[in-house]
C-alpha positions as CSV (number, residue, x, y, z in Angstrom):
1,X,41.1,40.1,140.0
2,X,38.9,43.2,139.7
3,X,38.5,43.4,143.5
4,X,42.2,42.9,144.0
5,X,43.0,45.6,141.4
6,X,40.6,48.0,143.1
7,X,42.1,47.3,146.5
8,X,45.6,47.8,145.2
9,X,44.7,51.1,143.6
10,X,43.0,52.3,146.8
11,X,46.0,51.3,148.9
12,X,48.4,53.1,146.5
13,X,46.4,56.3,146.4
14,X,45.8,56.3,150.2
15,X,49.5,56.0,150.8
16,X,50.5,58.8,148.4
17,X,52.8,61.4,149.8
18,X,51.2,64.6,148.6
19,X,54.0,66.9,149.7
20,X,56.7,64.8,148.0
21,X,54.7,64.7,144.8
22,X,54.3,68.5,144.9
23,X,58.0,69.0,145.4
24,X,58.7,67.1,142.2
25,X,56.0,68.9,140.1
26,X,56.9,71.7,137.7
27,X,53.5,73.3,138.2
28,X,52.1,72.3,141.6
29,X,48.7,73.9,141.1
30,X,48.1,72.0,137.8
31,X,49.3,68.8,139.5
32,X,47.0,69.3,142.4
33,X,44.0,70.0,140.1
34,X,44.8,66.8,138.2
35,X,45.2,64.8,141.4
36,X,41.9,66.1,142.7
37,X,40.2,65.0,139.5
38,X,42.0,61.6,139.6
39,X,41.1,61.0,143.3
40,X,37.5,62.0,142.6
41,X,37.2,59.6,139.7
42,X,38.9,56.8,141.6
43,X,36.7,57.3,144.6
44,X,33.6,57.1,142.4
45,X,34.9,53.9,140.8
46,X,35.9,52.5,144.2
47,X,32.5,53.3,145.7
48,X,30.8,51.5,142.9
49,X,33.1,48.5,143.2
50,X,32.9,48.4,147.0
51,X,29.1,48.7,146.8
52,X,29.0,45.6,144.5
53,X,31.4,43.7,146.8
54,X,29.3,44.6,149.8
55,X,26.1,43.5,147.9
56,X,27.7,40.1,147.1
57,X,28.8,39.7,150.7
58,X,25.3,40.4,152.0
59,X,23.8,37.9,149.5
60,X,26.3,35.2,150.8
61,X,25.4,36.1,154.4
62,X,21.7,35.9,153.6
63,X,22.2,32.5,151.9
64,X,24.3,31.4,154.9
65,X,21.6,32.5,157.3
66,X,19.0,30.7,155.2
67,X,21.1,27.5,155.2
68,X,21.4,27.6,159.0
69,X,17.7,28.2,159.4
70,X,16.9,25.4,156.9
71,X,19.2,23.1,158.9
72,X,17.3,24.0,162.0
73,X,14.0,23.5,160.3
74,X,15.0,20.1,158.9
75,X,16.3,19.1,162.3
76,X,13.0,19.9,163.9
77,X,11.1,18.0,161.2
78,X,13.4,15.0,161.7
79,X,12.7,15.1,165.4
80,X,9.0,15.4,164.9
81,X,9.0,12.5,162.4
82,X,11.1,10.3,164.7
83,X,8.7,11.0,167.6
84,X,5.7,10.2,165.4
85,X,7.4,6.9,164.4
86,X,7.9,6.0,168.0
87,X,4.2,6.7,168.7
88,X,3.1,4.4,165.9
89,X,5.6,1.8,166.9
90,X,4.4,2.0,170.5
91,X,0.8,1.4,169.2
92,X,1.9,-1.6,167.2
93,X,1.6,0.2,163.8
94,X,4.9,-0.9,162.4
95,X,4.2,0.3,158.9
96,X,3.5,3.9,159.8
97,X,6.4,3.8,162.3
98,X,8.7,2.8,159.5
99,X,7.3,5.5,157.2
100,X,7.9,8.2,159.7
101,X,11.4,6.9,160.4
102,X,12.1,7.2,156.7
103,X,10.8,10.7,156.7
104,X,13.0,11.5,159.7
105,X,16.0,10.1,157.8
106,X,15.1,12.4,154.8
107,X,14.9,15.4,157.0
108,X,18.2,14.6,158.6
109,X,19.8,14.3,155.2
110,X,18.3,17.7,154.3
111,X,19.6,19.1,157.6
112,X,23.1,17.8,156.9
113,X,23.1,19.2,153.4
114,X,22.1,22.7,154.6
115,X,24.7,22.5,157.4
116,X,27.4,21.6,154.9
117,X,26.4,24.4,152.6
118,X,26.5,26.9,155.5
119,X,29.8,25.6,156.7
120,X,31.3,25.7,153.2
121,X,30.3,29.4,152.8
122,X,31.7,30.5,156.1
123,X,35.4,30.9,154.9
124,X,34.3,32.8,151.8
125,X,32.1,35.0,153.9
126,X,34.9,35.7,156.4
127,X,37.4,36.5,153.6
128,X,34.9,38.8,151.8
129,X,34.0,40.5,155.1
130,X,37.7,41.3,155.6
131,X,38.1,42.6,152.1
132,X,35.0,44.8,152.5
133,X,36.4,46.2,155.8
134,X,39.8,46.9,154.1
135,X,38.1,48.5,151.1
136,X,36.0,50.7,153.4
137,X,39.0,51.8,155.3
138,X,40.9,52.5,152.1
139,X,38.0,54.4,150.7
140,X,37.8,56.6,153.9
141,X,41.6,57.2,153.6
142,X,41.1,58.2,149.9
143,X,38.4,60.6,150.9
144,X,40.7,62.0,153.6
145,X,43.4,62.4,151.0
146,X,40.9,64.1,148.7
147,X,40.0,66.6,151.4
148,X,43.7,67.1,152.1
149,X,44.3,67.7,148.4
150,X,41.4,70.1,148.0
151,X,42.6,72.1,151.1
152,X,46.1,72.1,149.8
153,X,45.0,73.3,146.4
154,X,42.8,76.0,147.8
155,X,45.7,77.1,150.1
156,X,48.2,77.3,147.2
157,X,45.7,79.2,145.0
158,X,45.1,81.7,147.8
159,X,48.8,82.1,148.5
160,X,49.5,82.5,144.8
161,X,46.9,85.2,144.4
162,X,48.2,86.9,147.6
163,X,51.8,86.8,146.2
164,X,50.7,88.2,142.9
165,X,48.8,91.0,144.6
166,X,51.7,91.8,146.8
167,X,54.1,91.8,143.8
168,X,51.8,94.3,142.1
169,X,51.8,96.5,145.2
170,X,55.6,96.3,145.4
171,X,55.9,97.3,141.8
172,X,53.7,100.3,142.4
173,X,55.6,101.3,145.4
174,X,58.9,101.1,143.6
175,X,57.6,103.3,140.8
176,X,57.1,106.2,143.2
177,X,60.0,105.6,145.6
178,X,62.4,108.5,145.0
179,X,65.1,106.6,146.7
180,X,64.9,103.8,144.3
181,X,67.5,104.3,141.5
182,X,65.3,102.3,139.1
183,X,62.2,104.5,139.6
184,X,61.0,107.0,137.1
185,X,61.2,109.9,139.6
186,X,64.8,109.1,140.4
187,X,65.8,108.9,136.8
188,X,64.1,112.3,136.1
189,X,65.8,113.8,139.2
190,X,69.2,112.6,137.9
191,X,68.5,114.1,134.5
192,X,67.7,117.5,136.1
193,X,70.9,117.3,138.2
194,X,73.0,116.7,135.0
195,X,71.3,119.6,133.3
196,X,72.0,121.9,136.4
197,X,75.6,120.7,136.4
198,X,76.0,121.5,132.7
199,X,74.7,125.0,133.3
200,X,77.1,125.6,136.2
201,X,79.9,124.4,133.9
202,X,78.9,126.8,131.2
203,X,78.7,129.6,133.7
204,X,82.2,128.8,135.0
205,X,83.6,128.6,131.5
206,X,82.0,131.9,130.6
207,X,83.5,133.6,133.7
208,X,86.9,132.3,132.9
209,X,86.7,133.6,129.3
210,X,85.6,137.0,130.6
211,X,88.5,137.3,133.0
212,X,90.9,136.5,130.1
213,X,89.4,139.2,128.0
214,X,89.8,141.8,130.8
215,X,93.5,140.7,131.2
216,X,94.0,141.2,127.5
217,X,92.5,144.6,127.7
218,X,94.9,145.6,130.6
219,X,97.9,144.3,128.6
220,X,96.8,146.3,125.6
221,X,96.4,149.4,127.7
222,X,99.9,149.1,129.1
223,X,101.4,148.6,125.6
224,X,99.6,151.6,124.3
225,X,101.0,153.8,127.1
226,X,104.5,152.5,126.4
227,X,104.2,153.3,122.7
228,X,102.8,156.8,123.6
229,X,105.8,157.6,125.9
230,X,108.3,156.4,123.4
231,X,106.7,158.7,120.8
232,X,106.9,161.6,123.2
233,X,110.6,161.0,123.9
234,X,111.3,161.0,120.2
235,X,109.5,164.3,119.9
236,X,111.4,165.9,122.8
237,X,108.5,165.9,125.2
238,X,109.1,165.1,128.8
239,X,107.6,161.7,129.8
240,X,106.3,163.4,133.0
241,X,103.7,165.1,130.8
242,X,102.1,161.7,130.5
243,X,101.4,161.3,134.2
244,X,98.2,159.5,133.6
245,X,100.2,156.4,132.9
246,X,102.5,156.6,135.9
247,X,100.4,154.3,138.0
248,X,100.3,151.7,135.3
249,X,104.1,151.9,134.7
250,X,104.8,151.3,138.4
251,X,102.5,148.3,138.4
252,X,104.6,146.7,135.7
253,X,108.0,147.7,137.1
254,X,109.0,144.3,138.3
255,X,108.2,142.8,135.0
256,X,110.5,145.2,133.0
257,X,113.6,145.1,135.2
258,X,115.7,143.7,132.3
259,X,114.7,146.5,130.0
260,X,115.7,149.2,132.7
261,X,119.1,147.6,133.1
262,X,119.7,147.9,129.4
263,X,118.7,151.6,129.5
264,X,121.2,152.3,132.3
265,X,124.0,151.3,130.0
266,X,123.2,154.1,127.6
């Protein structure tokens, strides 16, 4: 059961789709780190289990080889005993001939026993050899996956660091980009423009107010001249004596046409 469990785990890990697992991970780097640790630990356990399996297989193979050698040795002994029995029988020594025939029979029995043991071990040896080969292949695949994981992790870490550095550079560039409306320089420039616009507005407003004051002064001067001429008329003085205001009166002739019409009626 232990061997089967190890083999199943090796097969599962060797067939793992790393990219698919990474796509499902919330934090790929942490998952890769954990997978590297798991693969490393599983490889260590697998190596220990495979080493034990290989050791057991080698012991069975050695026992099998010893059984075969023992069968050959007992076969040689049986042959030697049989020939010796024939020699004694040829010389008329029936007792010794029978003795060596019995020894030959014992050797043959030992030979058959060794052959049976060797033959019985062969299926198990074949099965274990296949298991060991599969375990070795799976272990190599696991090591390949571990190398792939390590390379993938290193690549992602390097790319993450590069992206972070690039992001910092981009942030620094944005902070000094005068065309960037979110930059400090752009905001300061906009503030200065608003202040300049405010000053221009104040200047325009002040100019308008000054023009109005001058217009008021002109109206006041005209009214003063009118009052002066009226007073002169009442005193019997000719309006022509007030020639200094003639230009002003002509400038306002169009605006007082109604008043002149009323005067004509007098």
